[in-house]
C-alpha positions in Angstrom: 0.0 0.0 0.0 1.4 3.3 -1.1 1.5 6.3 1.1 -1.3 8.2 -0.7 -3.8 5.4 -0.3 -3.0 5.1 3.3 -3.7 8.8 4.0 -7.1 8.6 2.1 -8.2 5.6 4.3 -7.2 7.4 7.5 -9.0 10.7 6.5 -12.1 8.7 5.5 -12.2 7.0 8.8 -11.9 10.3 10.7 -14.6 11.8 8.6 -17.0 8.9 9.2 -16.4 9.1 13.0 -17.0 12.9 13.0 -20.2 12.5 11.0 -21.5 9.8 13.2 -20.8 11.9 16.4 -22.6 14.9 14.8 -25.6 12.8 14.1 -25.7 11.6 17.7 -25.5 15.2 19.0 -28.3 16.4 16.7 -30.4 13.5 17.8 -29.8 14.2 21.5 -30.7 17.9 21.0 -33.9 16.8 19.3 -34.7 14.4 22.1 -34.1 17.1 24.8 -36.0 19.8 23.0 -39.1 17.9 22.0 -39.2 14.5 23.8 -37.9 15.2 27.4 -38.6 18.9 27.7 -41.5 18.4 30.1 -39.4 16.2 32.4 -36.6 18.7 32.7 -39.0 21.6 33.2 -40.4 19.8 36.2 -36.8 19.2 37.4 -36.1 22.9 37.0 -39.1 23.7 39.1 -37.8 21.3 41.8 -34.4 22.9 41.7 -36.0 26.3 42.3 -37.5 25.1 45.6 -36.0 26.4 48.8 -36.4 25.8 52.5 -36.8 29.0 54.5 -37.2 29.8 58.2 -40.0 32.2 59.0 -40.4 34.1 62.2 -42.7 32.5 64.8 -45.0 34.5 67.1 -42.8 36.6 69.4 -43.4 36.4 73.1 -45.3 39.2 74.9 -43.8 41.6 77.4 -46.2 42.1 80.2 -46.7 44.2 83.3 -46.6 42.6 86.7 -50.4 42.0 86.6 -50.2 40.5 83.1 -51.3 43.5 81.2 -49.5 43.5 77.8 -46.8 46.1 77.3 -45.5 44.8 74.0 -47.0 42.2 71.7 -46.9 40.9 68.1 -49.6 41.7 65.6 -50.0 39.5 62.5 -50.0 41.3 59.1 -50.2 39.8 55.6 -48.4 40.6 52.4 -51.0 39.8 49.8 -50.1 39.0 46.2 -51.8 37.4 43.2 -50.5 34.8 40.7 -52.0 36.3 37.5 -50.6 33.4 35.4 -52.0 30.5 37.4 -53.1 27.8 35.0 -56.0 27.0 37.2 -57.7 30.3 36.9 -60.5 30.1 34.4 -59.9 32.7 31.7 -63.6 33.4 31.3 -64.1 33.8 35.0 -61.1 36.2 35.2 -62.5 38.3 32.4 -66.0 38.4 33.7 -65.1 39.1 37.4 -62.1 41.4 37.0 -64.2 44.6 37.3 -65.9 43.3 40.5 -62.5 42.4 42.0 -61.1 45.8 41.2 -64.1 47.5 42.8 -63.8 45.3 46.0 -60.1 46.1 46.4 -60.8 49.8 45.9 -63.5 49.8 48.6 -61.4 47.8 51.1 -58.1 49.7 50.9 -59.4 53.1 49.6 -55.9 53.8 48.0 -56.8 53.5 44.3 -59.9 53.9 42.3 -61.7 50.9 40.9 -60.6 51.8 37.4 -56.9 52.1 38.5 -57.1 48.6 40.0 -58.7 47.2 36.9 -56.0 48.7 34.5 -53.2 47.6 36.9 -54.4 44.0 37.1 -54.8 43.9 33.3 -51.3 45.2 32.9 -49.9 42.6 35.3 -51.7 39.9 33.4 -50.2 41.1 30.1 -46.7 41.1 31.7 -47.3 37.6 33.0 -46.8 38.7 36.6 -46.9 35.7 38.9 -46.6 37.7 42.1 -48.7 40.8 41.6 -48.6 43.0 44.8 -52.0 43.8 46.2 -51.1 45.0 49.8 -47.9 44.7 51.8 -49.4 45.1 55.3 -52.9 43.9 55.3 -54.5 43.2 58.7 -56.1 39.8 59.6 -59.5 41.4 59.2 -58.6 42.7 55.7 -57.1 39.3 54.8 -60.4 37.5 55.8 -62.4 39.9 53.6 -60.0 39.4 50.7 -60.7 35.7 50.7 -64.3 36.5 49.9 -63.6 38.7 46.9 -64.3 37.7 43.3 -61.6 35.4 41.8 -59.6 35.5 45.0 -62.2 33.5 46.9 -61.2 30.4 44.9 -57.9 30.2 46.8 -54.3 29.8 45.9 -54.6 27.8 42.7 -58.0 28.6 41.1 -57.9 32.2 42.4 -54.2 33.0 42.4 -54.3 34.2 46.0 -50.8 34.3 47.6 -50.5 35.4 51.3 -47.3 35.9 53.3 -47.8 36.1 57.1 -45.6 38.4 59.0 -45.5 39.9 62.6 -45.1 43.5 63.7 -44.4 44.7 67.2 -47.0 47.0 68.9 -47.1 48.7 72.3 -50.7 49.1 73.5 -49.7 51.8 76.0 -47.8 53.9 73.4 -44.6 55.3 74.8 -45.1 54.3 78.4 -41.8 52.7 79.5 -40.7 52.6 75.8 -37.0 52.6 76.4 -37.3 50.0 79.2 -39.4 47.7 77.1 -37.0 48.4 74.1 -37.0 47.3 70.5 -35.2 45.3 67.8 -33.9 47.3 64.9 -31.6 46.2 62.1 -30.6 43.2 64.2 -29.7 45.3 67.2 -31.8 45.3 70.4 -32.3 47.6 73.3 -34.1 47.3 76.6 -35.9 44.0 77.5 -36.6 43.3 73.8 -32.8 43.2 73.2 -31.6 41.6 76.4 -34.2 38.7 76.2 -34.3 38.4 72.4 -33.5 34.7 72.4 -36.3 33.9 74.8 -38.8 36.2 73.1 -38.2 35.2 69.5 -39.0 31.5 69.9 -38.1 28.9 67.2 -38.7 29.5 63.5 -41.1 27.8 61.2 -39.7 25.8 58.2 -41.5 26.5 55.0 -40.9 25.3 51.4 -40.8 28.1 48.9 -40.8 28.1 45.0 -39.2 30.8 42.9 -41.8 32.3 40.5 -41.0 35.5 38.5 -38.1 36.3 40.8 -40.4 36.0 43.9 -40.3 33.2 46.4 -43.8 31.8 47.0 -44.9 29.2 49.6 -45.5 25.9 47.9 -48.3 24.6 50.2 -49.4 25.0 53.7 -49.0 21.3 54.2 -45.2 21.5 54.0 -45.0 24.2 56.7 -43.8 22.7 60.0 -45.0 23.8 63.5 -43.3 26.8 65.0 -42.6 27.2 68.7 -43.7 30.7 69.8 -41.5 32.8 72.0 -41.5 33.0 75.8 -43.6 35.7 77.4 -41.7 38.0 79.8 -43.6 39.1 82.9 -41.9 42.3 84.2 -42.1 44.0 87.6 -43.6 47.2 86.1 -46.9 48.4 87.5 -48.7 50.0 84.6 -50.7 52.3 86.9 -47.6 53.6 88.7 -45.7 53.8 85.4 -48.5 56.0 83.9 -48.7 58.3 86.9 -44.9 58.6 87.2 -44.7 59.4 83.5 -47.4 62.1 83.8 -45.9 63.6 87.0 -42.5 64.1 85.5 -43.9 65.2 82.2 -46.0 67.9 83.9 -42.9 69.2 85.7 -40.8 69.2 82.5 -43.5 71.2 80.6 -43.9 73.6 83.5 -40.2 74.3 84.0 -39.0 73.9 80.4 -36.4 71.4 81.5 -34.5 69.1 79.1 -34.6 65.7 80.7 -36.7 63.9 83.4 -35.9 60.5 85.0 -38.0 58.6 87.5 -37.4 55.1 89.0 -39.8 53.7 91.6 -38.7 50.5 93.4 -40.0 48.1 96.1 -37.7 48.2 99.0 -37.7 44.6 100.1 -37.7 42.9 96.7 -35.8 45.3 94.4 -38.7 45.1 91.9 -38.8 48.2 89.7 -42.4 49.3 89.5 -41.9 52.3 87.2 -39.0 53.6 85.1 -39.5 56.8 83.1 -36.9 58.5 80.8 -38.2 61.6 79.1 -36.1 64.0 77.0 -37.0 66.9 74.8 -36.7 66.1 71.1 -35.5 68.6 68.5 -39.2 69.3 67.8 -39.8 70.3 71.4 -41.9 67.1 72.3 -40.9 65.0 75.3 -40.1 61.4 74.3 -38.4 58.3 75.7 -35.2 58.7 73.6 -32.6 57.0 75.9 -32.6 55.0 79.1 -30.8 57.6 81.3 -31.8 55.9 84.5 -29.7 52.8 83.6 -27.2 54.2 81.1 -26.2 57.7 82.1 -23.5 58.2 84.7 -23.6 61.7 86.2 -22.1 63.5 89.2 -24.8 63.0 91.8 -24.1 66.2 93.8 -25.5 66.4 97.3 -27.3 63.1 97.2 -23.9 61.6 97.7 -23.4 63.3 101.1 -25.3 60.5 102.7 -22.5 58.0 101.7 -19.8 60.5 102.8 -21.3 61.1 106.3 -22.1 57.4 106.7 -18.3 56.7 106.3 -17.5 59.1 109.2 -20.3 57.8 111.4 -19.4 54.1 110.7 -15.7 54.8 111.5 -16.6 56.6 114.7 -15.0 59.9 113.7 -18.1 62.0 114.6 -21.7 61.8 115.8 -24.9 63.6 114.8 -24.6 66.1 117.7 -20.9 67.0 116.9 -20.4 70.5 115.5 -18.5 72.0 112.6 -18.0 75.7 111.7 -19.3 76.4 108.2 -18.6 80.2 108.6 -19.9 82.5 105.9 -20.5 79.8 103.3 -17.0 80.0 101.7 -14.1 77.6 102.2 -10.9 76.9 100.2 -8.9 73.6 100.2 -5.9 73.9 97.9 -7.3 75.2 94.6 -10.9 74.1 95.3 -13.2 76.9 96.4 -16.2 75.4 98.2 -19.4 77.4 98.4 -22.8 76.8 99.8 -25.7 76.5 97.3 -27.3 79.7 98.5 -24.0 81.7 98.7 -24.5 82.4 102.4 -23.1 80.8 105.6 -24.8 78.8 108.3 -22.2 79.4 111.0 -21.9 76.6 113.5 -23.9 73.4 112.6 -24.3 70.0 114.1 -23.5 67.0 111.8 -27.2 66.4 111.5 -27.8 70.0 110.5 -25.0 69.8 108.0 -27.0 67.0 106.2 -30.4 68.6 106.6 -29.3 72.0 105.2 -27.1 70.2 102.6 -24.0 72.2 103.6 -21.2 71.7 101.1 -18.7 73.4 103.4 -19.7 71.4 106.5 -19.5 68.1 104.6 -16.1 68.8 103.0 -14.6 70.1 106.2 -15.7 66.9 108.1 -14.4 64.5 105.5 -11.2 66.4 104.9 -10.5 66.7 108.6 -10.8 63.0 109.3 -9.7 61.4 106.1 -7.3 64.0 104.6 -4.2 62.1 105.8 -5.7 58.7 104.8 -8.0 59.1 101.8 -7.7 55.4 101.0 -9.7 54.6 104.2 -12.6 56.8 103.0 -12.6 55.3 99.5 -12.3 51.8 100.9 -15.3 52.5 103.1 -17.3 53.6 100.0 -16.3 50.4 98.3 -17.4 48.3 101.2 -20.9 49.7 100.6 -20.8 48.5 97.0 -20.8 52.0 95.6 -18.1 51.0 93.1 -20.2 48.1 91.6 -22.9 47.9 89.0 -26.3 47.0 90.2 -26.5 44.3 87.5 -29.9 45.2 86.0 -31.1 42.7 83.4 -31.1 45.1 80.5 -27.9 46.2 78.7 -26.1 49.5 78.9 -25.2 50.0 82.5 -21.8 51.6 83.0 -19.5 50.9 85.9 -19.5 53.6 88.6 -16.4 55.8 88.7 -15.1 56.4 92.2 -11.4 57.2 91.9 -8.8 55.7 94.2 -5.8 57.6 95.7 -2.9 57.1 93.3 -5.1 57.0 90.2 -3.8 59.3 87.4 -6.7 61.7 87.9 -6.5 61.8 91.7 -5.4 65.2 93.2 -5.3 67.1 96.4 -8.9 68.3 95.9 -10.4 64.9 95.0 -11.3 64.0 98.5 -13.2 67.1 99.4 -14.8 67.3 96.0 -16.0 63.7 96.3 -17.5 64.3 99.7 -20.3 66.4 98.2 -20.8 64.5 95.0 -18.2 65.6 92.4 -15.4 63.8 90.7 -17.5 60.6 90.9 -20.0 59.2 88.4 -23.1 57.1 89.2 -26.3 56.4 87.3 -29.6 57.4 88.9 -30.4 53.7 89.4 -27.1 53.1 91.2 -27.8 56.0 93.6 -31.3 54.7 94.2 -29.9 51.2 94.9 -27.8 52.7 97.7 -30.7 54.6 99.3 -32.9 51.5 99.0 -30.3 49.6 101.0 -30.6 52.1 103.8 -34.4 51.8 103.7 -34.0 48.0 103.8 -32.1 48.0 107.1 -28.8 47.8 105.3 -29.6 44.9 103.1 -28.8 45.7 99.5 -31.0 43.8 97.0 -30.5 43.7 93.3 -32.8 46.0 91.3 -34.7 43.9 88.8 -37.2 44.3 86.0 -38.1 40.7 85.3 -40.5 38.8 87.5 -41.2 35.5 85.6 -41.2 33.7 82.2 -44.4 32.3 80.8 -44.9 29.7 78.0 -48.3 28.9 76.5 -50.0 30.5 79.5 -48.1 28.7 82.1 -45.4 30.2 84.4 -42.2 28.3 83.8 -39.7 30.3 85.8 -40.0 32.8 88.7 -37.2 35.2 89.6 -36.7 35.7 93.3 -35.0 38.7 95.0 -31.2 38.5 95.1 -29.2 40.0 98.0 -26.0 41.7 96.7 -24.7 42.9 100.1 -26.3 41.6 103.3 -25.1 44.7 105.3 -23.7 47.9 104.0 -23.0 49.2 107.5 -23.9 48.7 111.2 -27.4 49.1 112.6 -26.1 51.9 114.8 -25.1 53.9 111.8 -28.3 53.1 109.9 -30.5 54.4 112.8 -28.6 57.7 112.7 -28.7 58.2 108.9 -32.4 57.4 108.9 -33.0 60.3 111.4 -30.9 62.5 109.1 -33.0 61.6 106.0 -36.3 62.2 107.9 -34.9 65.6 109.1 -34.3 66.8 105.5 -38.0 66.7 104.9 -39.1 67.8 108.3 -36.7 70.7 108.7 -34.2 70.8 105.9 -34.0 71.4 102.1 -37.1 69.4 101.3 -39.4 70.9 103.9 -41.7 72.0 101.0 -42.9 68.4 100.6 -43.5 67.8 104.3 -47.1 67.5 105.6 -48.2 64.2 104.2 -50.1 61.6 106.3 -47.0 59.4 106.1 -43.4 60.2 106.6 -41.0 60.8 103.7 -37.2 60.3 104.2 -34.8 61.5 101.5 -32.2 63.9 100.2 -32.2 66.7 97.7 -29.3 67.1 95.2 -28.1 69.7 92.8 -25.1 69.4 90.6 -23.6 71.4 87.8 -23.0 69.5 84.6 -19.3 69.0 83.8 -17.9 69.9 80.3 -15.0 67.6 80.1 -11.8 69.5 81.1 -13.5 72.8 80.4 -15.1 73.2 83.8 -18.8 73.2 84.4 -21.8 74.3 82.3 -24.7 76.5 83.5 -26.9 73.4 83.2 -27.8 71.4 86.3 -29.1 68.1 87.5 -31.8 68.6 90.2 -32.6 65.4 92.1 -34.4 64.0 95.1 -34.0 60.4 96.3 -35.6 58.7 99.2 -38.2 56.3 100.5 -41.6 56.1 102.1 -43.3 55.6 104.5 -40.2 56.4 106.6 -41.5 54.5 109.6 -41.9 51.3 107.6 -40.2 51.7 104.2 -42.0 50.0 101.3 -40.9 52.0 98.3 -37.8 53.9 97.3 -37.8 56.5 94.4 -35.4 58.8 92.6 -36.3 61.8 90.5 -33.7 63.5 88.4 -34.3 66.6 86.2 -31.8 68.2 83.9 -32.3 71.9 83.3 -30.6 74.8 81.7 -32.5 77.3 83.7 -30.1 79.5 85.6 -32.6 80.2 88.4 -34.9 77.3 89.2 -32.5 74.4 89.2 -32.6 73.1 92.8 -33.6 69.6 93.7 -36.1 71.0 96.3 -37.9 73.1 93.6 -37.9 70.6 90.6 -37.5 67.0 91.8 -38.9 66.9 95.3 -42.5 67.9 94.3 -42.5 65.2 91.6 -41.4 62.6 94.3 -44.2 63.8 96.6 -46.8 63.4 93.8 -45.7 59.9 93.0 -45.5 58.9 96.7 -49.0 60.3 97.3 -50.4 58.3 94.5 -48.8 55.1 95.7 -49.9 55.7 99.2 -53.5 56.5 98.1 -53.8 53.3 96.1 -52.0 50.9 98.5 -54.3 50.1 101.5 -51.4 48.1 103.1 -49.4 51.3 103.6 -52.0 53.1 105.7 -52.1 52.5 109.4 -55.2 50.8 110.9 -57.1 53.0 113.3 -56.5 51.7 116.9 -59.5 50.2 118.7 -60.5 50.4 122.3 -61.6 47.0 123.7 -64.6 48.6 125.4 -65.6 51.6 123.3 -64.4 50.5 119.8 -62.6 53.1 117.7 -60.5 55.7 119.5 -61.9 59.1 118.7 -58.5 60.6 118.9 -57.4 58.5 116.0 -60.3 59.6 113.7 -59.6 62.3 111.1 -61.0 65.7 112.1 -64.2 66.7 110.3 -63.9 69.8 108.1 -66.3 72.6 107.4 -67.7 72.7 103.9 -70.7 72.1 101.6 -73.5 70.1 103.2 -74.1 67.8 100.2 -70.4 66.7 100.2 -70.4 66.2 103.9 -73.7 64.3 103.9 -72.3 61.9 101.3 -69.1 61.3 103.3 -70.7 60.7 106.7 -73.5 58.5 105.2 -70.9 56.4 103.4 -68.7 56.0 106.5 -71.8 55.6 108.8 -70.8 58.4 111.1 -73.7 59.7 113.1 -74.7 63.3 112.5 -76.6 65.7 114.9 -78.5 68.9 114.0 -79.1 68.0 110.3 -82.8 69.1 110.5 -81.9 72.6 111.6 -79.6 73.4 108.7 -80.9 76.1 106.3 -77.6 77.0 104.5 -75.6 75.3 101.7 -72.4 75.8 103.7 -72.0 74.5 107.3 -69.7 74.3 110.3 -69.0 70.9 111.9 -68.0 70.1 115.4 -67.1 66.8 117.0 -69.2 66.1 120.1 -69.3 62.8 122.0 -68.4 60.7 118.9 -71.0 62.5 116.9 -70.5 65.2 114.2 -72.7 68.2 114.8 -73.9 70.4 112.0 -74.3 74.2 112.4 -75.4 76.9 109.8 -72.8 79.0 108.2 -74.2 82.1 106.5 -72.4 83.6 103.5 -73.3 87.2 102.9 -73.0 88.9 99.5 -70.1 91.3 98.9 -68.4 90.3 102.1 -65.5 88.0 102.8 -66.8 84.7 104.2 -65.1 82.8 107.1 -63.3 79.8 105.5 -61.3 78.7 108.6 -61.5 75.0 109.1 -62.6 74.3 105.5 -60.9 72.0 103.1 -59.0 73.7 100.3 -61.5 72.7 97.5 -64.5 74.2 99.3 -62.6 77.3 100.4 -61.4 78.1 96.9 -64.8 77.4 95.4 -66.5 79.7 97.9 -64.0 82.5 97.6 -63.6 82.5 93.8 -67.4 82.4 93.4 -67.6 85.8 94.9 -64.8 87.3 92.9 -61.7 86.9 95.0 -58.3 85.6 93.7 -56.9 82.9 96.0 -53.3 82.1 96.7 -52.5 79.1 98.9 -49.6 78.1 101.1 -49.2 74.8 103.0 -51.1 71.5 103.2 -54.3 70.5 105.1 -57.4 72.6 106.2 -57.5 76.4 106.2 -56.0 77.7 109.5 -55.5 81.4 108.5 -57.0 83.8 106.0 -55.4 87.1 105.2 -58.7 89.1 104.9 -60.9 89.0 108.0 -64.4 87.5 107.6 -67.1 90.2 107.1 -64.8 92.6 105.2 -66.3 94.2 102.2 -64.9 92.8 99.0 -62.9 95.0 96.7 -62.6 94.5 92.9 -59.7 92.1 91.9 -58.8 91.6 95.5 -56.4 88.7 96.5 -56.8 86.6 99.6 -54.0 84.5 101.0 -54.9 81.2 102.7 -52.6 79.3 105.0 -53.2 75.6 105.4 -52.1 73.4 108.3 
């Protein structure tokens, strides 16, 4: 065989093999395109399936009595598969106008004609996930399922529904920052700190990708979800509401910037109310940050309790010992110490130093006894756990800052400055925790917001009170500081809130706001912290108000009245706080323990005495609307009180409401001072009334 013939045979073989392979490829293409296309289309559909995890029902956050503070509301994203093969074309054409009209009436966001044209357009574009409503309520979803076309369901009607949850707070912004929220994966408050418990376990659902949208395949392939745990908090919604309103009223009245309130049970550490209001750029007061937990500030005079407790505990001085405060000016190294009122008190006892909140007296005492050994003073503060976090359940609490001698920022003026609340940083909750320990006979309990966990209506875990320090100081010292705290209200800087039927013990505080290394701003923190009833402490409370007012910035003016309002509300709504009237074994109730009857309007007094079943004498002789009452042998005696026109009536012995009504009804302007019944009136009864005249009433 010559070479030429061999080459021809080889090329022919290669050509034959190539032709045969080409025929095989063409045949396979034909088979795939026309014979097996349906099988592979189904396979493609299966490949586009996906398993997704949906969000289960999130647990509720509840008040201590079970009232819901935050809950999840179900909403639906409603779409329509306009290309569903199961939709009857004739039905679609005949009922489209009716569907468009129903959608327009339900949502009131488009006209019937607009819906009609939009649905036709979606049909022409072969839209398999046409959006009807992104946040339909359950009621709207139920109505949608009765509409033309859609009433035939997922396949014959093309109805596609995606179930989602949104978080709502039935009490609006009450305790908003305490309850918290979850945003962009980040949580604050209870929502953030207990997200794992609240969120539950997700639902597995099979999705199919249709027109670039993932659609649930069938409800039957959705597996059961485990809903989140309910969180039962310690919050009392009634106290929360009143505390919120009390601080809001004061902020509006004073024009202050920020208001903070924390109300806590003494024995358990349960926080019954926590309010954090701040003025927004628009001028509205909102809960924008949890200052009670997260803002460390210089506490000012409220820290004097801790300072003087150190000296009392170490035996350096007693309540009756004296210190010379001079003319209200004292200088230690470069620190000039002044009294708040820029005047001196002269010689004061230690008890009076506290009651009058003397900066000079406090600094002199602490510097005299600890100046050569400041470590002893700071160690004593540390022994009372003032350097530790309270460990509240929600995130964001900073560590207290109480410098130690030798620290880089310690100086010769640190000790006296610390003594009256500067060069230290504590949050309002940390200050309250300390005062609560004093009220609790020295036992420091951990403040807490969480009472229990609940799953499917059943309590699964209960959180008990935790003791963080069994004794912050000796009983001897505690008895002394309790007298000091009561004296502040009875005779000292908070005398303006004295006069309640129960005792209040506490301390006012005023501190300038530091500006880094640039000294202090004109803004102040005004505060009052204490407990009540002082004779048997049940609740402790702190009120802090930040203000830029250069005049009205004292704790006694701004914070103490808010404390009194809240305490009055708690006392009035807590029968267990009121003392039972003593009984005589022979004569029953002791008349000396009964409240004194007041003069006033006969209709009001009749109602009260009838309700309390108190016997009345002389009712048949009364001819006037206003009466005088006298107690006589365990019986209230009525007497006429005549009110003459154009003359000032006698209102002595009346309650304030009746006195103001009577005086203003005859044209007098009334200004009141004090608490109780009227004991003095500035214009003598029987005096002829002058136009625009003002009368001053003293209560007692």
